[in-house]
N, CA, C and O atoms as a DFTB+ gen file, in Angstrom:
816 C
 N C O
     1  1       0.859      -1.140      -0.065
     2  2      -0.123      -0.095      -0.024
     3  2       0.765       1.093       0.099
     4  3       1.418       1.295       1.122
     5  1       0.799       2.015      -1.112
     6  2       1.375       3.240      -0.949
     7  2       0.526       4.241      -0.828
     8  3      -0.667       3.955      -0.726
     9  1       0.931       5.604      -0.812
    10  2       0.163       6.797      -0.543
    11  2      -0.925       7.016      -1.644
    12  3      -1.856       7.789      -1.416
    13  1      -0.834       6.406      -2.738
    14  2      -1.802       6.505      -3.852
    15  2      -2.976       5.434      -3.673
    16  3      -2.695       4.239      -3.770
    17  1      -4.035       5.765      -3.462
    18  2      -5.190       5.190      -3.410
    19  2      -5.724       4.826      -4.796
    20  3      -5.762       5.663      -5.698
    21  1      -6.147       3.529      -4.956
    22  2      -6.828       3.215      -6.226
    23  2      -8.041       4.018      -6.608
    24  3      -8.915       4.205      -5.762
    25  1      -8.141       4.447      -7.678
    26  2      -9.343       5.118      -8.270
    27  2     -10.414       4.027      -8.758
    28  3     -10.170       3.358      -9.762
    29  1     -11.504       3.871      -8.095
    30  2     -12.417       2.924      -8.622
    31  2     -13.531       3.703      -9.243
    32  3     -13.783       4.824      -8.801
    33  1     -14.278       3.154     -10.320
    34  2     -15.429       3.761     -10.953
    35  2     -16.507       3.718      -9.882
    36  3     -16.406       2.915      -8.955
    37  1     -17.495       4.523      -9.973
    38  2     -18.445       4.539      -8.808
    39  2     -19.574       3.417      -9.264
    40  3     -20.036       3.311     -10.400
    41  1     -19.897       2.642      -8.168
    42  2     -20.829       1.496      -8.474
    43  2     -22.265       1.904      -7.958
    44  3     -22.628       2.298      -6.849
    45  1     -22.974       1.675      -9.148
    46  2     -24.315       2.030      -8.860
    47  2     -25.092       1.229      -7.851
    48  3     -24.578       0.144      -7.581
    49  1     -26.250       1.530      -7.214
    50  2     -26.815       1.137      -6.035
    51  2     -27.369      -0.514      -6.616
    52  3     -27.173      -1.482      -5.881
    53  1     -27.879      -0.646      -7.622
    54  2     -28.376      -2.008      -8.210
    55  2     -27.105      -2.961      -8.428
    56  3     -27.179      -4.167      -8.189
    57  1     -25.872      -2.317      -8.920
    58  2     -24.884      -3.359      -9.063
    59  2     -24.391      -3.627      -7.599
    60  3     -23.980      -4.743      -7.282
    61  1     -24.436      -2.638      -6.759
    62  2     -24.024      -3.032      -5.211
    63  2     -24.889      -4.072      -4.858
    64  3     -24.334      -5.099      -4.466
    65  1     -26.164      -4.062      -4.900
    66  2     -27.125      -4.967      -4.584
    67  2     -26.811      -6.357      -4.988
    68  3     -26.832      -7.310      -4.209
    69  1     -26.485      -6.429      -6.388
    70  2     -26.213      -7.616      -7.153
    71  2     -24.880      -8.247      -6.564
    72  3     -24.750      -9.445      -6.312
    73  1     -23.955      -7.323      -6.387
    74  2     -22.844      -8.011      -5.659
    75  2     -22.951      -8.616      -4.416
    76  3     -22.370      -9.665      -4.141
    77  1     -23.642      -8.025      -3.678
    78  2     -24.080      -8.504      -2.238
    79  2     -24.847      -9.981      -2.311
    80  3     -24.549     -10.941      -1.601
    81  1     -25.912      -9.961      -3.331
    82  2     -26.599     -11.069      -3.419
    83  2     -25.964     -12.214      -3.760
    84  3     -26.283     -13.310      -3.297
    85  1     -24.849     -11.993      -4.748
    86  2     -24.128     -13.098      -5.381
    87  2     -23.049     -13.444      -4.661
    88  3     -22.277     -14.287      -5.119
    89  1     -22.790     -12.776      -3.267
    90  2     -21.497     -12.957      -2.536
    91  2     -20.212     -12.300      -3.120
    92  3     -19.056     -12.596      -2.815
    93  1     -20.569     -11.465      -3.909
    94  2     -19.261     -10.766      -4.270
    95  2     -18.584     -10.160      -3.256
    96  3     -19.184      -9.952      -2.201
    97  1     -17.163      -9.759      -3.410
    98  2     -16.412      -9.102      -2.410
    99  2     -16.344      -7.626      -2.707
   100  3     -16.211      -7.165      -3.841
   101  1     -16.443      -6.942      -1.633
   102  2     -16.178      -5.290      -1.763
   103  2     -14.830      -5.181      -1.784
   104  3     -14.032      -6.049      -1.430
   105  1     -14.534      -3.868      -2.296
   106  2     -13.294      -3.468      -2.494
   107  2     -12.484      -3.293      -1.237
   108  3     -13.101      -2.661      -0.380
   109  1     -11.310      -3.666      -0.897
   110  2     -10.710      -3.352       0.535
   111  2     -10.048      -1.966       0.651
   112  3      -9.315      -1.707       1.605
   113  1     -10.327      -1.021      -0.388
   114  2     -10.082       0.283      -0.310
   115  2      -8.567       0.527      -0.178
   116  3      -8.150       1.493       0.461
   117  1      -7.773      -0.319      -0.761
   118  2      -6.332      -0.291      -0.823
   119  2      -5.571      -0.631       0.236
   120  3      -4.405      -0.239       0.285
   121  1      -6.096      -1.382       1.206
   122  2      -5.537      -1.761       2.425
   123  2      -4.437      -2.852       2.226
   124  3      -3.518      -3.067       3.016
   125  1      -4.666      -3.501       1.065
   126  2      -3.647      -4.471       0.755
   127  2      -2.904      -4.192      -0.436
   128  3      -2.378      -5.140      -1.017
   129  1      -2.777      -2.975      -0.905
   130  2      -1.859      -2.727      -1.865
   131  2      -0.443      -2.962      -1.400
   132  3      -0.222      -2.859      -0.193
   133  1       0.492      -3.252      -2.185
   134  2       1.954      -3.707      -1.793
   135  2       2.504      -2.473      -1.091
   136  3       2.503      -1.380      -1.656
   137  1       2.994      -2.655       0.200
   138  2       3.786      -1.592       0.972
   139  2       5.155      -1.269       0.341
   140  3       5.783      -2.144      -0.254
   141  1       5.633       0.043       0.478
   142  2       7.062       0.028       0.197
   143  2       7.982      -0.587       1.169
   144  3       7.605      -0.566       2.341
   145  1       9.113      -1.128       0.904
   146  2       9.688      -1.941       1.463
   147  2      11.169      -1.054       1.895
   148  3      11.895      -0.526       1.053
   149  1      11.420      -1.031       3.384
   150  2      12.547      -0.448       3.792
   151  2      12.770      -0.878       5.288
   152  3      11.810      -1.021       6.046
   153  1      13.958      -1.063       5.650
   154  2      14.635      -1.173       6.926
   155  2      14.425      -0.131       7.811
   156  3      14.361       1.002       7.334
   157  1      14.286      -0.310       9.186
   158  2      14.218       0.777      10.055
   159  2      15.484       1.739       9.998
   160  3      15.376       2.955      10.152
   161  1      16.710       1.085       9.762
   162  2      17.958       1.914       9.537
   163  2      17.761       2.583       8.221
   164  3      18.095       3.767       8.159
   165  1      17.301       2.045       7.222
   166  2      17.097       2.790       5.752
   167  2      16.089       3.835       5.973
   168  3      16.325       4.935       5.474
   169  1      15.046       3.679       6.612
   170  2      14.154       4.776       6.908
   171  2      14.825       5.930       7.580
   172  3      14.877       7.031       7.032
   173  1      15.330       5.701       8.738
   174  2      16.135       6.787       9.376
   175  2      17.162       7.490       8.523
   176  3      17.357       8.699       8.653
   177  1      17.792       6.785       7.690
   178  2      18.951       7.279       6.860
   179  2      18.206       8.327       5.925
   180  3      18.701       9.422       5.659
   181  1      16.849       7.856       5.400
   182  2      16.351       8.754       4.321
   183  2      15.881      10.032       5.086
   184  3      15.952      11.134       4.542
   185  1      15.435       9.886       6.257
   186  2      14.890      11.044       6.977
   187  2      15.900      12.091       7.241
   188  3      15.696      13.291       7.059
   189  1      17.106      11.524       7.722
   190  2      18.230      12.400       8.149
   191  2      18.926      12.992       6.732
   192  3      19.372      14.138       6.673
   193  1      18.950      12.211       5.791
   194  2      19.567      12.761       4.292
   195  2      18.853      14.048       4.032
   196  3      19.372      15.139       3.794
   197  1      17.281      13.685       4.131
   198  2      16.472      14.851       3.726
   199  2      16.774      16.301       4.518
   200  3      16.933      17.385       3.957
   201  1      16.809      16.077       5.801
   202  2      17.006      17.003       6.684
   203  2      18.432      17.807       6.513
   204  3      18.496      19.035       6.445
   205  1      19.506      16.967       6.458
   206  2      20.656      17.462       6.063
   207  2      20.800      18.247       4.582
   208  3      21.447      19.283       4.427
   209  1      20.106      17.579       3.587
   210  2      20.023      18.249       2.347
   211  2      19.283      19.558       2.404
   212  3      19.729      20.441       1.672
   213  1      18.326      19.816       3.075
   214  2      17.588      20.952       3.272
   215  2      18.502      22.198       4.215
   216  3      18.590      23.402       3.972
   217  1      18.996      21.560       5.129
   218  2      19.798      22.545       6.081
   219  2      20.954      23.125       5.300
   220  3      21.306      24.298       5.425
   221  1      21.545      22.236       4.468
   222  2      22.710      22.663       3.677
   223  2      22.405      23.801       2.701
   224  3      23.309      24.586       2.415
   225  1      21.096      23.945       2.134
   226  2      20.645      25.042       1.443
   227  2      21.014      26.280       1.850
   228  3      21.236      27.161       1.019
   229  1      21.121      26.491       3.153
   230  2      21.360      27.784       3.826
   231  2      22.566      27.676       4.694
   232  3      22.801      28.443       5.628
   233  1      23.335      26.649       4.318
   234  2      24.632      26.639       5.180
   235  2      24.364      26.130       6.545
   236  3      25.262      26.325       7.365
   237  1      23.365      25.554       6.917
   238  2      23.018      25.178       8.349
   239  2      23.501      23.577       8.675
   240  3      23.646      22.776       7.752
   241  1      23.675      23.301       9.738
   242  2      24.032      22.065      10.342
   243  2      23.057      21.606      11.272
   244  3      22.947      22.195      12.347
   245  1      22.233      20.491      10.958
   246  2      21.306      19.906      12.229
   247  2      22.190      19.306      13.407
   248  3      23.109      18.501      13.256
   249  1      21.744      19.847      14.606
   250  2      22.556      19.439      15.741
   251  2      22.153      18.099      16.132
   252  3      20.995      17.903      16.499
   253  1      23.180      16.968      16.078
   254  2      22.953      15.709      16.464
   255  2      22.394      15.494      17.842
   256  3      21.757      14.474      18.105
   257  1      22.630      16.471      18.755
   258  2      22.162      16.510      19.966
   259  2      20.538      16.632      20.448
   260  3      19.939      16.309      21.473
   261  1      20.097      17.344      19.019
   262  2      18.742      17.623      19.321
   263  2      17.704      16.569      18.593
   264  3      16.479      16.678      18.543
   265  1      18.510      15.538      18.051
   266  2      17.650      14.344      17.220
   267  2      16.515      13.830      18.338
   268  3      16.663      13.588      19.535
   269  1      15.470      13.764      17.593
   270  2      14.359      13.202      18.512
   271  2      13.653      12.194      17.466
   272  3      12.935      12.657      16.580
   273  1      13.865      10.862      17.583
   274  2      13.129       9.831      16.655
   275  2      12.275       8.901      17.539
   276  3      12.460       8.609      18.720
   277  1      11.381       8.537      16.772
   278  2      10.372       7.527      17.305
   279  2       9.789       6.530      16.170
   280  3       9.314       6.981      15.128
   281  1       9.853       5.224      16.429
   282  2       9.289       4.230      15.320
   283  2       7.782       3.968      15.977
   284  3       7.523       3.973      17.180
   285  1       6.952       3.764      14.995
   286  2       5.686       3.542      15.421
   287  2       5.147       2.447      14.640
   288  3       5.542       2.313      13.482
   289  1       4.159       1.519      15.206
   290  2       3.473       0.578      14.468
   291  2       2.306       1.214      13.570
   292  3       1.541       2.103      13.943
   293  1       2.314       0.662      12.458
   294  2       1.281       1.340      11.574
   295  2      -0.013       0.835      11.737
   296  3      -0.161      -0.374      11.911
   297  1      -0.981       1.602      11.703
   298  2      -2.366       1.428      11.726
   299  2      -3.155       1.996      10.524
   300  3      -2.902       3.125      10.105
   301  1      -3.950       1.349      10.060
   302  2      -4.974       1.878       9.031
   303  2      -5.889       2.995       9.443
   304  3      -6.022       3.366      10.609
   305  1      -6.520       3.512       8.391
   306  2      -7.439       4.664       8.843
   307  2      -8.719       4.442       9.486
   308  3      -9.451       5.313       9.956
   309  1      -8.953       2.962       9.457
   310  2      -9.979       2.466      10.325
   311  2      -9.433       1.519      11.421
   312  3     -10.018       0.531      11.863
   313  1      -8.108       2.023      11.821
   314  2      -7.358       1.272      12.965
   315  2      -7.169      -0.060      12.717
   316  3      -6.944      -0.802      13.673
   317  1      -7.239      -0.643      11.233
   318  2      -6.691      -1.932      10.887
   319  2      -5.246      -2.054      11.537
   320  3      -4.443      -1.128      11.648
   321  1      -5.072      -3.314      11.928
   322  2      -3.815      -3.779      12.544
   323  2      -3.169      -4.864      11.927
   324  3      -3.882      -5.816      11.611
   325  1      -1.832      -4.922      11.665
   326  2      -1.092      -6.386      11.132
   327  2      -0.127      -6.522      12.131
   328  3       0.155      -5.669      12.974
   329  1       0.434      -7.780      11.985
   330  2       1.557      -8.274      12.752
   331  2       2.873      -8.600      11.911
   332  3       3.745      -9.366      12.321
   333  1       2.912      -8.010      10.831
   334  2       4.004      -8.081       9.877
   335  2       5.258      -7.496      10.113
   336  3       6.241      -7.854       9.465
   337  1       5.334      -6.386      11.223
   338  2       6.401      -5.618      11.581
   339  2       6.173      -4.355      10.822
   340  3       7.145      -3.625      11.015
   341  1       5.292      -3.787      10.036
   342  2       5.136      -2.603       9.259
   343  2       5.337      -1.428      10.289
   344  3       4.846      -1.497      11.415
   345  1       6.038      -0.403       9.888
   346  2       6.274       0.581      10.809
   347  2       6.397       2.010       9.923
   348  3       6.603       2.140       8.717
   349  1       6.225       2.880      10.806
   350  2       6.591       4.301      10.237
   351  2       7.384       5.041      11.105
   352  3       7.350       4.662      12.275
   353  1       8.200       6.143      10.807
   354  2       8.816       6.878      11.441
   355  2       8.810       8.555      11.747
   356  3       8.576       9.303      10.798
   357  1       9.018       9.004      12.815
   358  2       9.048      10.211      13.068
   359  2      10.367      10.794      13.482
   360  3      10.883      10.398      14.527
   361  1      10.937      11.679      12.761
   362  2      12.318      12.168      13.108
   363  2      12.440      13.597      12.933
   364  3      12.004      14.189      11.945
   365  1      13.072      14.176      13.954
   366  2      13.476      15.642      13.941
   367  2      14.664      16.115      14.454
   368  3      15.248      15.423      15.287
   369  1      15.141      17.207      14.092
   370  2      16.518      17.763      14.537
   371  2      16.375      19.270      14.415
   372  3      15.562      19.775      13.641
   373  1      17.220      20.008      15.231
   374  2      17.223      21.398      14.934
   375  2      18.559      21.862      14.514
   376  3      19.595      21.206      14.615
   377  1      18.437      23.074      14.026
   378  2      19.644      23.898      13.626
   379  2      19.577      25.433      13.949
   380  3      18.670      26.105      13.456
   381  1      20.519      25.999      14.769
   382  2      20.480      27.378      15.227
   383  2      20.662      28.351      13.953
   384  3      21.354      28.104      12.966
   385  1      19.989      29.363      14.155
   386  2      19.836      30.306      12.961
   387  2      19.032      31.517      13.528
   388  3      17.976      31.316      14.128
   389  1      19.472      32.632      13.361
   390  2      18.874      33.945      13.817
   391  2      17.576      33.866      13.284
   392  3      17.426      33.438      12.140
   393  1      16.422      34.295      14.106
   394  2      14.985      34.479      13.753
   395  2      14.877      35.292      12.296
   396  3      14.207      34.914      11.335
   397  1      15.693      36.491      12.360
   398  2      15.463      37.193      11.225
   399  2      15.731      36.632       9.813
   400  3      15.323      37.120       8.759
   401  1      16.513      35.485       9.971
   402  2      16.906      34.762       8.844
   403  2      16.054      33.828       8.437
   404  3      16.240      33.341       7.322
   405  1      15.000      33.400       9.205
   406  2      14.244      32.039       9.003
   407  2      13.473      32.072       7.609
   408  3      13.289      31.069       6.919
   409  1      13.030      33.404       7.273
   410  2      12.218      33.405       5.962
   411  2      13.369      33.158       4.654
   412  3      13.077      32.571       3.612
   413  1      14.478      33.638       4.908
   414  2      15.327      33.484       3.756
   415  2      15.616      31.995       3.563
   416  3      15.646      31.451       2.459
   417  1      15.841      31.340       4.815
   418  2      16.412      29.936       4.848
   419  2      15.193      29.168       4.149
   420  3      15.431      28.345       3.265
   421  1      14.057      29.411       4.505
   422  2      12.915      28.665       3.946
   423  2      12.720      28.859       2.472
   424  3      12.284      27.899       1.837
   425  1      12.991      29.988       1.845
   426  2      12.958      30.214       0.428
   427  2      13.786      29.409      -0.270
   428  3      13.410      28.874      -1.313
   429  1      15.134      29.220       0.287
   430  2      16.055      28.444      -0.422
   431  2      15.634      26.768      -0.233
   432  3      15.743      25.922      -1.121
   433  1      15.217      26.576       0.914
   434  2      14.924      25.047       1.048
   435  2      13.614      24.862       0.361
   436  3      13.466      23.699      -0.012
   437  1      12.640      25.637       0.086
   438  2      11.560      25.484      -0.913
   439  2      11.873      25.269      -2.261
   440  3      11.306      24.431      -2.963
   441  1      12.813      26.051      -2.646
   442  2      13.132      25.856      -4.065
   443  2      13.870      24.597      -4.364
   444  3      13.812      24.090      -5.484
   445  1      14.662      24.005      -3.249
   446  2      15.210      22.708      -3.280
   447  2      14.269      21.559      -3.457
   448  3      14.418      20.603      -4.218
   449  1      13.059      21.850      -2.460
   450  2      12.068      20.815      -2.550
   451  2      11.439      20.701      -3.844
   452  3      11.411      19.607      -4.407
   453  1      10.848      21.899      -4.451
   454  2      10.275      22.013      -5.608
   455  2      10.922      21.330      -6.808
   456  3      10.310      20.703      -7.673
   457  1      12.478      21.567      -6.737
   458  2      13.126      21.065      -7.782
   459  2      13.301      19.415      -7.583
   460  3      13.665      18.684      -8.505
   461  1      13.032      19.010      -6.434
   462  2      13.150      17.509      -6.129
   463  2      11.729      16.909      -6.379
   464  3      11.561      15.725      -6.085
   465  1      10.743      17.599      -6.875
   466  2       9.514      17.025      -7.046
   467  2       8.526      17.092      -5.892
   468  3       7.388      16.673      -6.106
   469  1       8.817      17.544      -4.762
   470  2       7.921      17.761      -3.591
   471  2       6.752      18.814      -3.792
   472  3       6.954      19.857      -4.414
   473  1       5.560      18.508      -3.259
   474  2       4.518      19.386      -3.139
   475  2       4.570      20.211      -2.112
   476  3       4.618      19.643      -1.021
   477  1       4.579      21.584      -2.097
   478  2       4.579      22.431      -1.050
   479  2       2.850      22.604      -0.424
   480  3       1.943      23.197      -1.006
   481  1       2.771      21.920       0.859
   482  2       1.377      21.869       1.140
   483  2       0.995      23.185       2.004
   484  3      -0.165      23.595       2.020
   485  1       2.062      23.841       2.742
   486  2       1.802      24.894       3.422
   487  2       3.144      25.827       3.431
   488  3       4.289      25.403       3.273
   489  1       2.781      27.125       3.641
   490  2       4.062      27.919       3.547
   491  2       3.714      29.364       4.366
   492  3       2.753      30.042       4.004
   493  1       4.471      29.727       5.361
   494  2       4.135      30.839       6.073
   495  2       5.653      31.596       6.445
   496  3       6.581      30.973       6.962
   497  1       5.704      32.821       6.137
   498  2       7.192      33.561       6.045
   499  2       6.815      34.767       7.039
   500  3       6.179      35.714       6.577
   501  1       7.173      34.756       8.328
   502  2       7.094      36.070       9.089
   503  2       8.300      36.172       9.896
   504  3       8.928      35.128      10.070
   505  1       8.719      37.209      10.402
   506  2       9.960      37.418      11.359
   507  2       9.887      36.458      12.585
   508  3       9.042      36.634      13.462
   509  1      10.770      35.464      12.626
   510  2      10.737      34.662      13.726
   511  2       9.395      33.788      13.972
   512  3       9.077      33.279      15.047
   513  1       8.677      33.718      12.760
   514  2       7.635      32.678      12.695
   515  2       7.386      32.079      11.327
   516  3       6.390      32.383      10.670
   517  1       8.296      31.232      10.912
   518  2       8.268      30.691       9.651
   519  2       7.791      29.130       9.659
   520  3       8.041      28.324      10.555
   521  1       7.224      28.938       8.748
   522  2       6.802      27.416       8.629
   523  2       6.605      26.947       7.184
   524  3       6.090      27.660       6.323
   525  1       7.065      25.657       6.967
   526  2       6.890      25.032       5.407
   527  2       6.626      23.590       5.628
   528  3       7.372      22.896       6.318
   529  1       5.557      23.140       5.037
   530  2       5.188      21.800       4.996
   531  2       5.236      21.397       3.561
   532  3       4.826      22.181       2.705
   533  1       5.775      20.068       3.198
   534  2       5.927      19.542       2.052
   535  2       5.778      17.947       2.082
   536  3       5.817      17.327       3.145
   537  1       5.629      17.419       1.017
   538  2       5.443      15.959       0.744
   539  2       6.021      15.435      -0.683
   540  3       5.813      16.060      -1.722
   541  1       6.633      14.446      -0.641
   542  2       7.280      13.914      -2.093
   543  2       8.235      13.205      -1.869
   544  3       8.411      12.658      -0.780
   545  1       9.148      13.077      -3.035
   546  2      10.485      12.513      -3.043
   547  2       9.900      10.914      -3.300
   548  3       8.728      10.540      -3.246
   549  1      11.154      10.092      -3.603
   550  2      11.026       8.756      -3.910
   551  2      10.476       8.065      -2.801
   552  3       9.740       7.106      -3.036
   553  1      10.726       8.413      -1.570
   554  2      10.075       7.765      -0.359
   555  2       8.694       8.206       0.238
   556  3       8.213       7.722       1.263
   557  1       8.075       9.251      -0.578
   558  2       6.921       9.883      -0.100
   559  2       6.885      10.449       1.227
   560  3       5.939      10.332       2.006
   561  1       8.006      11.094       1.454
   562  2       8.121      11.647       2.845
   563  2       7.334      12.863       3.179
   564  3       7.032      13.594       2.236
   565  1       6.994      13.156       4.260
   566  2       6.233      14.395       4.725
   567  2       7.328      15.222       5.522
   568  3       7.859      14.606       6.446
   569  1       7.692      16.366       5.328
   570  2       8.638      17.131       5.808
   571  2       8.140      18.663       6.248
   572  3       7.599      19.418       5.440
   573  1       8.366      18.977       7.473
   574  2       8.152      20.384       7.915
   575  2       9.299      21.025       8.410
   576  3      10.123      20.293       8.958
   577  1       9.550      22.285       8.338
   578  2      10.461      23.135       8.807
   579  2       9.864      24.313       9.309
   580  3       9.158      25.035       8.605
   581  1      10.148      24.565      10.636
   582  2       9.478      25.816      11.142
   583  2      10.510      26.341      12.298
   584  3      11.534      25.792      12.706
   585  1       9.951      27.503      12.670
   586  2      10.533      28.213      13.770
   587  2      10.343      27.466      14.960
   588  3       9.228      27.040      15.258
   589  1      11.527      27.240      15.790
   590  2      11.401      26.661      17.078
   591  2      11.455      27.624      18.382
   592  3      12.027      28.711      18.296
   593  1      10.956      27.279      19.376
   594  2      11.017      28.073      20.456
   595  2      10.936      29.466      20.545
   596  3       9.860      30.013      20.303
   597  1      11.952      30.137      20.868
   598  2      11.945      31.641      21.017
   599  2      12.386      32.213      19.498
   600  3      12.352      33.408      19.204
   601  1      12.711      31.382      18.794
   602  2      13.070      31.915      17.375
   603  2      14.641      31.770      17.114
   604  3      15.121      32.186      16.060
   605  1      15.336      31.241      17.984
   606  2      16.531      31.137      17.608
   607  2      17.154      29.791      16.955
   608  3      18.334      29.446      17.026
   609  1      16.170      29.154      16.348
   610  2      16.518      27.918      15.766
   611  2      15.282      27.359      14.566
   612  3      14.105      27.716      14.618
   613  1      15.682      26.705      13.834
   614  2      14.570      25.795      12.953
   615  2      14.610      24.584      13.342
   616  3      15.693      24.107      13.682
   617  1      13.354      23.767      13.380
   618  2      13.318      22.670      13.664
   619  2      12.866      21.873      12.260
   620  3      12.006      22.320      11.500
   621  1      13.559      20.670      12.052
   622  2      13.129      19.995      10.713
   623  2      12.487      18.680      11.253
   624  3      13.090      17.978      12.065
   625  1      11.278      18.373      10.792
   626  2      10.669      17.203      11.134
   627  2      10.325      16.397      10.040
   628  3       9.716      16.969       9.135
   629  1      10.588      15.111       9.899
   630  2      10.313      14.100       8.732
   631  2       9.387      12.938       9.325
   632  3       9.761      12.292      10.304
   633  1       8.319      12.730       8.772
   634  2       7.460      11.608       8.937
   635  2       7.397      10.686       7.535
   636  3       7.120      11.220       6.460
   637  1       7.659       9.363       7.639
   638  2       7.658       8.446       6.674
   639  2       6.178       7.884       6.669
   640  3       5.413       7.920       7.633
   641  1       5.874       7.299       5.276
   642  2       4.712       6.490       5.190
   643  2       5.009       5.104       5.839
   644  3       6.054       4.866       6.443
   645  1       4.009       4.223       5.663
   646  2       4.233       3.035       6.286
   647  2       5.177       1.988       5.450
   648  3       4.912       1.700       4.283
   649  1       6.067       1.559       6.004
   650  2       7.136       0.758       5.332
   651  2       6.905      -0.721       5.876
   652  3       6.322      -0.867       6.951
   653  1       7.367      -1.851       5.128
   654  2       7.327      -3.056       5.419
   655  2       8.850      -3.451       5.466
   656  3       9.627      -3.127       4.567
   657  1       9.239      -4.207       6.630
   658  2      10.684      -4.464       6.557
   659  2      11.258      -5.334       5.512
   660  3      10.442      -6.132       5.052
   661  1      12.264      -5.381       5.092
   662  2      12.813      -6.494       3.992
   663  2      12.669      -7.841       4.456
   664  3      12.820      -8.227       5.615
   665  1      12.305      -8.653       3.262
   666  2      12.254     -10.101       3.619
   667  2      10.936     -10.569       4.344
   668  3      10.810     -11.773       4.570
   669  1       9.918      -9.665       4.733
   670  2       8.794     -10.105       5.335
   671  2       7.514     -10.266       4.330
   672  3       7.261      -9.505       3.396
   673  1       6.906     -11.192       4.644
   674  2       5.582     -11.253       3.499
   675  2       4.695     -10.217       4.189
   676  3       4.689      -9.955       5.392
   677  1       3.981      -9.698       3.268
   678  2       2.998      -8.748       3.639
   679  2       1.784      -9.457       4.047
   680  3       1.326     -10.369       3.358
   681  1       1.170      -9.015       5.300
   682  2      -0.002      -9.638       5.817
   683  2      -1.180      -9.035       4.931
   684  3      -1.063      -7.948       4.364
   685  1      -2.339      -9.833       4.854
   686  2      -3.378      -9.400       4.085
   687  2      -4.421      -8.903       5.017
   688  3      -4.838      -9.684       5.873
   689  1      -4.886      -7.705       4.953
   690  2      -5.857      -7.260       5.959
   691  2      -7.174      -7.468       5.486
   692  3      -7.440      -7.380       4.287
   693  1      -8.124      -7.773       6.460
   694  2      -9.615      -8.156       6.058
   695  2     -10.280      -6.631       5.931
   696  3     -10.025      -5.722       6.721
   697  1     -11.083      -6.533       4.910
   698  2     -11.792      -5.224       4.810
   699  2     -12.930      -5.341       5.835
   700  3     -13.469      -6.427       6.050
   701  1     -13.295      -4.190       6.476
   702  2     -14.444      -4.165       7.469
   703  2     -15.644      -4.499       6.850
   704  3     -15.754      -4.341       5.634
   705  1     -16.641      -4.979       7.580
   706  2     -17.896      -5.227       7.006
   707  2     -18.498      -3.965       6.423
   708  3     -18.032      -2.889       6.797
   709  1     -19.549      -3.990       5.489
   710  2     -20.189      -2.787       5.025
   711  2     -20.845      -2.147       6.337
   712  3     -21.298      -2.763       7.302
   713  1     -20.791      -0.867       6.158
   714  2     -21.401       0.111       7.265
   715  2     -20.767      -0.062       8.692
   716  3     -21.222       0.497       9.690
   717  1     -19.666      -0.894       8.691
   718  2     -18.965      -0.983       9.927
   719  2     -17.762      -0.276      10.016
   720  3     -16.901      -0.464       9.157
   721  1     -17.561       0.589      11.024
   722  2     -16.467       1.402      11.164
   723  2     -15.684       1.113      12.391
   724  3     -16.035       1.677      13.427
   725  1     -14.645       0.291      12.408
   726  2     -13.933       0.016      13.522
   727  2     -13.525       1.277      14.419
   728  3     -13.176       2.267      13.777
   729  1     -13.520       1.369      15.691
   730  2     -13.114       2.543      16.474
   731  2     -11.892       2.109      17.329
   732  3     -11.966       1.085      18.008
   733  1     -10.839       2.824      17.309
   734  2      -9.600       2.593      18.108
   735  2     -10.039       2.713      19.423
   736  3     -10.699       3.690      19.776
   737  1      -9.676       1.640      20.324
   738  2      -9.895       1.665      21.953
   739  2      -9.027       3.020      22.398
   740  3      -7.921       3.282      21.923
   741  1      -9.651       3.758      23.296
   742  2      -9.075       4.710      23.777
   743  2      -9.181       4.836      25.482
   744  3     -10.267       4.597      26.011
   745  1      -8.127       5.181      26.224
   746  2      -8.039       5.160      27.435
   747  2      -8.546       6.614      28.060
   748  3      -8.317       7.670      27.470
   749  1      -9.248       6.550      29.297
   750  2      -9.753       7.703      29.879
   751  2      -8.459       8.804      29.800
   752  3      -7.303       8.458      30.043
   753  1      -8.771       9.911      29.496
   754  2      -7.735      10.990      29.494
   755  2      -6.671      11.057      28.273
   756  3      -5.856      11.958      28.083
   757  1      -6.858       9.961      27.536
   758  2      -5.916       9.824      26.545
   759  2      -6.095      10.820      25.416
   760  3      -7.247      10.790      24.982
   761  1      -5.360      11.632      24.852
   762  2      -5.362      12.636      23.773
   763  2      -5.816      11.850      22.612
   764  3      -5.425      10.710      22.365
   765  1      -6.755      12.594      21.841
   766  2      -7.092      12.027      20.517
   767  2      -6.232      12.279      19.617
   768  3      -5.952      13.447      19.349
   769  1      -5.603      11.151      18.932
   770  2      -4.617      11.204      18.001
   771  2      -5.032      10.563      16.808
   772  3      -5.555       9.456      16.936
   773  1      -4.905      11.028      15.701
   774  2      -5.230      10.191      14.247
   775  2      -4.508       8.914      14.070
   776  3      -3.279       8.929      14.142
   777  1      -5.133       7.825      13.848
   778  2      -4.229       6.551      13.771
   779  2      -3.518       6.722      12.329
   780  3      -2.635       5.911      12.051
   781  1      -3.799       7.571      11.541
   782  2      -3.112       7.628      10.141
   783  2      -2.544       8.908       9.953
   784  3      -3.408       9.746       9.693
   785  1      -1.378       9.357       9.994
   786  2      -0.818      10.652       9.615
   787  2      -0.673      10.612       8.225
   788  3      -0.151      11.628       7.767
   789  1      -0.937       9.858       7.515
   790  2      -0.832      10.052       5.871
   791  2      -2.354       9.821       5.544
   792  3      -2.801       8.695       5.328
   793  1      -3.171      11.041       5.522
   794  2      -4.621      10.706       5.060
   795  2      -4.700      10.026       3.802
   796  3      -5.699       9.327       3.634
   797  1      -3.853      10.088       2.886
   798  2      -4.213       9.520       1.339
   799  2      -3.702       8.208       1.350
   800  3      -3.803       7.528       0.330
   801  1      -3.125       7.724       2.445
   802  2      -2.558       6.215       2.434
   803  2      -3.315       5.401       3.504
   804  3      -3.260       5.663       4.706
   805  1      -4.090       4.298       2.916
   806  2      -4.835       3.513       3.784
   807  2      -4.085       2.879       4.929
   808  3      -4.684       2.556       5.955
   809  1      -2.816       2.698       4.781
   810  2      -1.928       2.160       5.859
   811  2      -0.665       2.950       6.076
   812  3       0.413       2.554       5.633
   813  1      -0.786       3.965       6.696
   814  2       0.383       4.671       7.099
   815  2       0.241       6.231       6.665
   816  3       1.145       7.027       6.918
């Protein structure tokens, strides 16, 4: 399953009734599309390479001491769960830079991302309050660069789509029954967090 959801032609009500009556299977909405394959080390290298590449566009260096990374178990948009080791990664690091230069730095990074085929999803440029979101590249990464704290640094954040570890057979996930929407269990006081950080990807 990649970030691209299959486009299916609209099925008429009569056709749908006929399928159900004949025992025909409903589409699994892309849940079992082949996942991209990458190891955890490979995912981490991809995230850091992107950050270093962007930082270098303005002569910056990400500080290793500020790295914050976390691997997560993948869940589908309806909280589907698999046991084949699929994962995604959240990785961030900061680089020191004066707040009045944040806008200039983002302009250089935006140019780099566009040239690499990324789509810029959000952009704001204000003194000591800059923000850029983008998605794309060969690994379909989501990246954001924004003013950090009091404005003396930029924080680079990368989130990967759902990856399947190398050498693992992808588990096939059953589609939910018609009109049934599984709900993720939530503990009292637990903050509501989307199970799927990539809305256009059924798994990841």
